[in-house]
C-alpha positions as CSV (number, residue, x, y, z in Angstrom):
1,M,226.9,-113.9,-197.3
2,N,229.6,-113.6,-200.2
3,K,232.7,-113.5,-197.8
4,K,234.5,-116.8,-198.4
5,R,235.0,-118.9,-195.3
6,I,237.8,-118.9,-193.1
7,L,238.3,-121.8,-191.6
8,L,240.7,-122.8,-188.8
9,S,242.3,-125.3,-190.3
10,S,241.6,-128.1,-193.4
11,P,243.2,-130.2,-195.3
12,H,246.2,-129.3,-197.1
13,M,246.9,-131.7,-200.2
14,S,250.6,-130.9,-202.0
15,E,250.3,-128.5,-205.5
16,Q,252.8,-131.1,-206.2
17,G,250.4,-134.1,-206.4
18,Y,252.1,-135.7,-203.9
19,E,249.4,-137.9,-202.3
20,Q,247.6,-139.1,-205.7
21,E,251.1,-140.6,-206.6
22,F,251.1,-142.6,-204.0
23,V,247.9,-143.8,-204.2
24,K,247.6,-144.5,-207.7
25,E,250.3,-146.7,-207.2
26,A,248.0,-148.2,-204.7
27,F,245.4,-148.5,-207.4
28,D,247.6,-149.7,-209.9
29,T,249.3,-152.7,-208.0
30,N,245.6,-153.1,-206.8
31,W,247.1,-153.1,-202.8
32,I,243.7,-151.7,-202.0
33,A,243.6,-154.1,-198.8
34,P,244.6,-153.4,-195.3
35,L,247.9,-153.3,-195.6
36,G,250.8,-152.8,-198.3
37,A,253.8,-151.1,-199.4
38,N,252.5,-147.7,-198.4
39,V,251.9,-148.7,-194.8
40,D,255.4,-150.3,-194.3
41,K,257.1,-147.5,-196.0
42,F,255.2,-144.2,-194.2
43,E,256.3,-146.1,-190.7
44,D,259.6,-146.0,-192.3
45,E,259.9,-142.7,-193.5
46,L,258.3,-140.4,-190.4
47,A,260.5,-142.5,-188.3
48,K,263.1,-141.1,-190.2
49,F,261.9,-137.7,-190.5
50,V,261.7,-137.9,-186.5
51,G,264.4,-139.7,-185.8
52,I,262.8,-142.7,-184.0
53,K,263.9,-146.3,-184.3
54,H,260.0,-147.8,-184.9
55,A,256.2,-146.4,-186.1
56,A,253.2,-148.6,-186.7
57,A,250.4,-146.9,-188.8
58,L,247.4,-147.2,-186.9
59,S,243.6,-145.6,-188.2
60,S,243.5,-142.7,-185.3
61,G,245.7,-141.0,-182.9
62,T,243.2,-142.3,-180.1
63,S,244.2,-146.0,-181.2
64,A,247.9,-145.5,-180.8
65,L,247.6,-144.2,-177.9
66,H,245.9,-146.9,-177.1
67,L,247.6,-149.5,-178.1
68,A,250.8,-146.9,-176.0
69,L,248.8,-147.7,-173.4
70,K,248.7,-151.6,-173.6
71,A,252.3,-151.4,-174.2
72,A,253.0,-149.9,-171.2
73,D,251.3,-153.0,-169.2
74,V,248.7,-150.5,-168.1
75,K,245.8,-152.6,-166.7
76,R,241.9,-152.5,-164.8
77,D,242.5,-150.0,-161.8
78,D,245.8,-148.9,-162.5
79,I,246.4,-144.7,-162.0
80,V,247.7,-143.2,-165.3
81,L,248.0,-139.1,-164.6
82,C,246.8,-138.0,-167.7
83,Q,247.2,-133.6,-168.5
84,S,243.8,-131.9,-168.1
85,L,244.3,-129.1,-170.6
86,T,243.3,-131.9,-173.6
87,F,240.9,-132.9,-176.2
88,S,238.9,-135.7,-174.5
89,A,240.9,-138.8,-176.8
90,T,243.8,-138.2,-174.6
91,V,241.6,-139.4,-171.6
92,N,239.1,-141.5,-173.1
93,P,242.1,-144.8,-173.9
94,I,242.7,-144.6,-170.6
95,L,239.6,-145.6,-169.7
96,Y,239.2,-148.3,-172.2
97,E,241.7,-150.1,-169.9
98,G,239.7,-150.0,-166.8
99,A,242.2,-147.5,-166.0
100,I,242.2,-144.9,-163.8
101,P,242.6,-141.0,-164.7
102,V,244.3,-138.7,-162.3
103,L,244.2,-135.0,-164.4
104,I,247.2,-132.9,-163.9
105,D,246.7,-128.5,-164.5
106,S,248.9,-126.8,-166.9
107,D,251.7,-123.9,-165.6
108,F,251.5,-120.5,-167.9
109,D,254.7,-120.9,-168.9
110,T,253.9,-123.8,-171.4
111,W,250.2,-124.5,-171.4
112,N,251.0,-128.1,-170.9
113,M,251.2,-130.7,-168.2
114,S,252.8,-128.8,-164.7
115,P,256.0,-130.8,-163.2
116,I,254.9,-129.4,-159.8
117,Y,251.6,-130.5,-160.4
118,L,252.7,-134.1,-161.7
119,R,255.4,-134.3,-158.9
120,A,252.4,-133.4,-156.2
121,A,250.5,-136.4,-157.9
122,L,253.3,-139.1,-158.0
123,E,253.6,-138.2,-154.4
124,K,250.1,-139.0,-154.1
125,Y,250.0,-141.9,-156.5
126,P,253.6,-143.1,-156.6
127,H,252.7,-146.4,-157.6
128,A,251.2,-144.9,-161.2
129,K,252.0,-147.2,-163.9
130,A,252.1,-144.0,-166.5
131,V,252.1,-140.5,-167.3
132,V,250.4,-138.8,-170.6
133,V,251.5,-135.1,-171.6
134,V,249.9,-133.3,-174.0
135,H,252.2,-131.0,-176.7
136,L,249.0,-128.9,-177.1
137,Y,248.8,-127.0,-180.2
138,G,252.0,-127.7,-181.1
139,L,253.8,-126.1,-177.7
140,S,256.3,-128.8,-176.4
141,A,255.3,-129.2,-172.9
142,D,258.8,-129.0,-170.7
143,L,260.1,-132.8,-171.5
144,E,263.1,-132.2,-169.2
145,A,261.6,-131.4,-166.2
146,I,258.8,-133.7,-166.8
147,L,260.8,-136.8,-167.6
148,S,263.3,-135.7,-164.5
149,V,260.1,-136.1,-162.7
150,C,258.9,-139.8,-164.2
151,N,262.8,-140.7,-163.6
152,E,262.3,-140.3,-160.1
153,F,259.1,-142.1,-159.6
154,G,260.2,-144.8,-162.0
155,V,256.7,-144.0,-164.3
156,T,256.4,-144.6,-167.9
157,L,256.2,-141.8,-170.2
158,I,253.7,-141.6,-173.0
159,E,253.7,-138.1,-175.4
160,D,250.6,-137.3,-177.1
161,A,252.1,-135.3,-179.8
162,A,249.2,-136.0,-182.0
163,E,249.1,-131.7,-182.3
164,S,252.4,-131.6,-182.4
165,L,253.8,-133.5,-185.7
166,G,257.6,-131.3,-186.4
167,T,257.5,-129.3,-182.7
168,T,261.2,-129.2,-181.7
169,Y,262.1,-129.0,-178.1
170,K,266.0,-128.4,-177.5
171,G,266.0,-129.4,-181.1
172,K,264.1,-132.8,-180.7
173,Y,261.6,-133.6,-182.0
174,T,258.1,-134.2,-179.9
175,G,257.3,-137.8,-179.5
176,T,260.3,-138.9,-178.9
177,F,261.3,-138.2,-175.5
178,G,258.9,-140.4,-174.1
179,K,259.4,-144.3,-173.8
180,Y,256.2,-144.0,-176.5
181,G,254.9,-141.2,-178.6
182,I,251.7,-141.0,-180.4
183,Y,250.9,-138.7,-183.8
184,S,247.5,-138.0,-185.5
185,F,246.6,-137.5,-188.7
186,N,243.1,-136.2,-188.5
187,G,241.8,-133.8,-191.3
188,N,242.7,-130.6,-189.1
189,K,245.9,-131.7,-188.2
190,I,249.4,-130.1,-190.1
191,I,249.6,-133.4,-192.2
192,T,246.4,-135.1,-193.3
193,T,245.6,-138.8,-194.0
194,S,241.8,-138.0,-194.1
195,G,242.4,-140.5,-190.5
196,G,245.0,-142.0,-189.1
197,G,247.6,-141.8,-186.6
198,M,251.5,-143.5,-185.5
199,L,252.9,-145.3,-182.7
200,I,256.6,-144.6,-182.3
201,S,259.1,-146.0,-179.7
202,N,262.9,-147.8,-180.4
203,D,261.7,-150.9,-178.5
204,E,260.9,-153.0,-181.5
205,D,259.5,-156.0,-179.6
206,K,256.4,-153.4,-178.2
207,I,256.1,-152.1,-181.5
208,E,255.9,-155.4,-183.1
209,K,253.5,-156.5,-180.3
210,A,251.1,-153.4,-181.4
211,R,250.8,-154.4,-185.0
212,F,249.4,-157.6,-183.8
213,W,247.2,-155.9,-181.5
214,S,245.5,-153.7,-184.7
215,T,245.3,-156.7,-186.7
216,Q,243.2,-158.2,-184.3
217,S,245.6,-160.3,-182.6
218,R,245.9,-162.8,-185.0
219,E,248.5,-165.7,-184.3
220,K,250.6,-167.2,-187.4
221,A,248.7,-170.2,-188.5
222,R,247.0,-171.0,-191.2
223,H,243.8,-171.1,-189.4
224,Y,242.5,-168.0,-187.7
225,E,243.7,-168.7,-184.3
226,H,243.3,-165.5,-181.5
227,K,245.0,-166.0,-178.2
228,E,244.2,-162.8,-176.7
229,L,242.4,-159.4,-177.2
230,G,242.7,-157.8,-181.0
231,Y,241.4,-154.9,-182.2
232,N,241.1,-153.6,-186.1
233,Y,243.3,-150.6,-185.9
234,R,245.9,-150.7,-188.8
235,M,246.2,-148.2,-191.2
236,S,244.9,-149.0,-194.5
237,N,247.9,-148.8,-198.0
238,I,245.6,-145.8,-199.2
239,V,245.6,-143.8,-196.5
240,A,249.2,-144.2,-195.6
241,G,249.8,-143.8,-199.5
242,I,248.4,-140.0,-198.5
243,G,250.4,-139.8,-195.5
244,R,253.5,-140.3,-197.3
245,G,252.8,-137.3,-199.9
246,Q,251.6,-135.2,-196.9
247,L,254.9,-136.2,-195.2
248,K,257.1,-134.7,-198.6
249,V,255.4,-131.3,-197.8
250,L,255.2,-131.3,-193.7
251,N,258.1,-128.6,-193.2
252,D,256.8,-126.4,-195.7
253,R,253.2,-126.6,-193.6
254,I,255.2,-126.2,-190.8
255,K,256.4,-122.8,-192.0
256,K,253.1,-121.7,-193.8
257,K,252.1,-122.1,-189.7
258,N,255.1,-120.0,-188.4
259,S,254.0,-117.0,-190.9
260,I,250.4,-117.0,-189.9
261,Y,251.6,-117.0,-186.0
262,N,253.9,-114.4,-186.7
263,F,251.3,-112.7,-188.5
264,Y,248.9,-112.5,-185.6
265,K,251.8,-111.6,-183.1
266,S,252.5,-108.6,-185.5
267,E,249.3,-107.2,-186.1
268,L,247.6,-108.1,-182.3
269,D,250.9,-108.0,-180.1
270,N,250.2,-104.7,-179.1
271,I,247.3,-104.6,-177.9
272,D,247.4,-104.9,-174.1
273,E,244.4,-106.5,-173.7
274,I,245.8,-109.6,-175.9
275,G,248.1,-112.2,-174.7
276,F,249.3,-115.1,-177.2
277,M,250.9,-118.4,-176.3
278,P,254.1,-118.9,-175.0
279,N,256.7,-119.5,-176.8
280,N,259.6,-120.5,-174.8
281,V,263.6,-120.4,-176.4
282,W,263.7,-124.4,-176.1
283,N,261.0,-124.5,-178.4
284,E,260.3,-125.3,-182.0
285,P,256.2,-125.2,-182.3
286,N,254.6,-126.2,-185.1
287,F,252.3,-123.3,-184.4
288,W,249.2,-125.7,-185.2
289,L,246.8,-123.3,-184.1
290,S,247.5,-119.7,-183.5
291,V,245.9,-119.2,-179.8
292,I,245.3,-115.9,-177.7
293,T,243.8,-114.8,-174.6
294,L,241.6,-112.0,-173.7
295,E,240.9,-110.0,-170.7
296,N,238.0,-108.1,-170.9
297,T,236.5,-109.7,-173.6
298,T,235.1,-113.3,-173.9
299,P,236.2,-115.7,-176.0
300,D,232.0,-116.5,-177.2
301,K,231.3,-113.1,-177.5
302,L,234.4,-112.8,-180.1
303,I,233.8,-116.0,-181.6
304,D,230.4,-115.4,-182.5
305,F,231.4,-112.2,-184.1
306,L,234.1,-114.0,-186.2
307,E,231.1,-116.3,-187.4
308,K,229.1,-113.4,-188.6
309,E,232.0,-112.4,-190.5
310,N,232.4,-116.6,-192.0
311,I,235.4,-116.9,-190.0
312,E,235.6,-119.9,-188.0
313,A,237.3,-119.8,-184.2
314,R,236.9,-122.2,-181.7
315,P,237.6,-121.7,-177.3
316,V,240.6,-123.4,-176.1
317,W,240.0,-126.5,-175.1
318,K,237.8,-127.8,-171.8
319,P,239.8,-129.0,-169.2
320,M,238.9,-132.6,-168.5
321,H,238.7,-132.4,-165.2
322,L,234.9,-129.9,-166.1
323,Q,233.8,-132.5,-168.2
324,P,231.1,-134.2,-167.0
325,F,231.8,-137.5,-168.3
326,L,235.4,-137.4,-165.9
327,Q,233.4,-135.7,-163.3
328,G,234.7,-137.8,-159.6
329,Y,238.2,-138.3,-160.9
330,D,240.6,-136.8,-159.1
331,Y,242.2,-133.5,-159.9
332,I,246.0,-132.3,-159.4
333,G,246.5,-128.7,-159.5
334,E,244.7,-125.2,-159.1
335,K,242.7,-123.4,-162.0
336,V,245.2,-122.6,-164.3
337,A,243.3,-124.9,-167.4
338,E,240.4,-123.3,-166.8
339,Q,241.7,-119.9,-167.1
340,L,243.1,-120.8,-170.2
341,Y,240.1,-122.4,-171.1
342,Q,237.7,-119.2,-169.7
343,T,239.9,-116.5,-172.3
344,G,241.6,-118.7,-174.8
345,V,240.4,-118.3,-178.4
346,C,241.9,-120.6,-181.8
347,L,242.2,-118.7,-184.1
348,P,241.7,-119.4,-188.0
349,S,245.5,-121.2,-188.4
350,D,244.8,-122.8,-192.2
351,S,247.8,-123.5,-194.1
352,K,246.2,-122.3,-197.5
353,M,245.4,-119.0,-196.0
354,N,246.8,-115.7,-197.5
355,N,247.3,-111.9,-196.2
356,E,244.1,-110.7,-197.1
357,D,242.4,-113.6,-195.4
358,L,244.9,-112.8,-192.2
359,L,243.6,-108.8,-192.3
360,R,240.5,-110.1,-192.5
361,V,240.8,-112.3,-189.3
362,T,243.0,-109.3,-187.1
363,N,240.4,-106.5,-188.2
364,A,237.3,-107.9,-187.1
365,I,239.2,-108.8,-183.6
366,K,240.3,-105.1,-183.8
367,K,236.7,-104.1,-184.6
368,V,235.5,-106.4,-181.6
369,L,237.9,-105.2,-179.2
370,S,236.7,-101.2,-180.8
371,I,239.7,-100.3,-181.3
């Protein structure tokens, strides 16, 4: 096959070389150790970008979510309400703490946690310790409605904004509405540090505590003193340098992701069999991935055909309540998440794609649908 590979979403370093400048600075000053100026500045710069007071740079979005749960005082046998339509990394940290996940269905209006099912879950579990909402594929959940329910029941809201850095809800960035928010800089995210994450909050004490936990809970003493369980979760100075460079081009990446979505929309929106991810008036998505739904063709058929054309595509996340590992945990909802999984396809949304690449994708889709 001589056609070049079109990827779903791959790392895209700045053309200006910002990342290399910050990494070189770390090498030149010999700050190769876990901490250094890049870590501090990346925290400050990201917090300023999204309009939050404090941030802790960590080794992954998963570790950020784990420490958010600890900061929310989640303990063994506590109930945590969690969106079902997501990646497993949203649920796993709940289990790290020995807590009990209760999985919540989505709605078709947002593809994210349904405020109606959230209310039903809190009526059933009024003493739940936290709610973890996800902003899937860069689409914001209906935060106003979800916050209203959380406030009514006095439960802590944590935003898994791993996929939605740069997305706004009514003009405010996702991740900044709840008590805690987390971002991911994994290799496929809208900006990447190769691996890494960020925990954000306006609560300075909680962020300081998260930094403490992330550095093995080492007390301030000449010797190695530990009074509680710690983790090796801190971001390295080298990785943070990449993040600082990537942050400089985040707005460019959002603009490109939007143009990719708009291209697909213009080429495919007139096909009755195809539906598109929702874009509500109060939501300005980063469109990390462009996602469609199919009526008469299975996702597998389309994905298999695209693969033969050397084009990467993937199914929508398999809901957590359908995962073998999570059988037995309560699920509140109907079958919205299941239907999205059974009909959804994530199309190539790589920010390095050009119009020729996009035409290859849309022409292949039309061929599968015999249009």
